[in-house]
C-alpha positions, -999 to +999 in steps of 0.1 A: +000+000+000+013+035-009+022+058+019+005+092+021+027+123+016+021+160+017+029+171-018+044+206-019+034+210-056-002+199-052-004+215-017-024+186-004-021+150+009-016+125-019-002+090-024+033+085-039+047+061-064+081+050-074+100+067-102+137+062-112+148+097-104+131+096-070+146+062-062+181+076-067+172+101-039+156+075-017+120+088-020+089+086-041+069+111-062+034+124-060+010+101-078-009+131-092+018+156-103+051+136-104+067+161-080+095+146-059+088+154-022+121+152-003+112+173+028+093+167+059+060+186+060+042+198+091+006+209+089-019+219+115-051+198+114-073+228+117-056+251+093-053+251+055-026+278+056-001+264+081+026+244+063+062+241+074+089+221+057+124+210+065+148+182+054+149+167+089+132+169+123+143+161+158+124+157+191+137+176+221+133+171+258+139+198+284+147+198+321+122+211+347+139+245+345+132+246+307+169+241+297+178+216+270+181+180+282+184+156+252+175+152+215+157+121+199+147+109+165+114+095+178+083+112+190+071+108+227+048+126+251+068+154+268+090+161+238+087+190+213+093+189+176+120+210+160+125+213+123+159+219+107+182+237+105+191+228+140+205+261+152+191+295+162+174+298+128+152+267+130+121+265+108+096+257+136+094+243+171+062+231+187+052+232+224+054+199+243+036+168+229+007+158+251-007+129+229+004+108+200-029+104+182-017+082+153+017+069+141+021+052+107+051+047+084+059+082+071+032+099+091+025+110+127-005+129+141+001+145+175-013+170+199+007+196+217-001+220+245-019+243+221-023+226+186-028+194+167-003+186+140+003+161+112+038+154+102+046+137+068+080+123+062+095+119+027+082+087+011+108+059+009+106+036-021+113+003-004+081+004+016+060+005-016+059-030-032+023-030-043+025+001-064+050-017-088+025-044-098 
């Protein structure tokens, strides 16, 4: 089954399919417009206008005094999402995750202290056997 991606060209959630150029980059292309989506896309569930993109994301934990504690590659309650670049000019940082609503390959829906987000990761070709039939 094809993974869902957020296509930056179509500006909507679509399915992806394999294509040789995309396979070289380790990702798939939008099944509707052939655009290669190589960035993580963060959207707010209740907003058509909020879209943030970055090549990578990390999840951060903080100490009780709100100083940095540790970084992770996996989501968990009590962590916040930060989108690259990972310096003072980061793309976006959420408040703390309060609930992981749904987690699928290439997708996670989560609630924070003040918003609900959906995060789409770039589609990886190797997870998409049925689309080649």
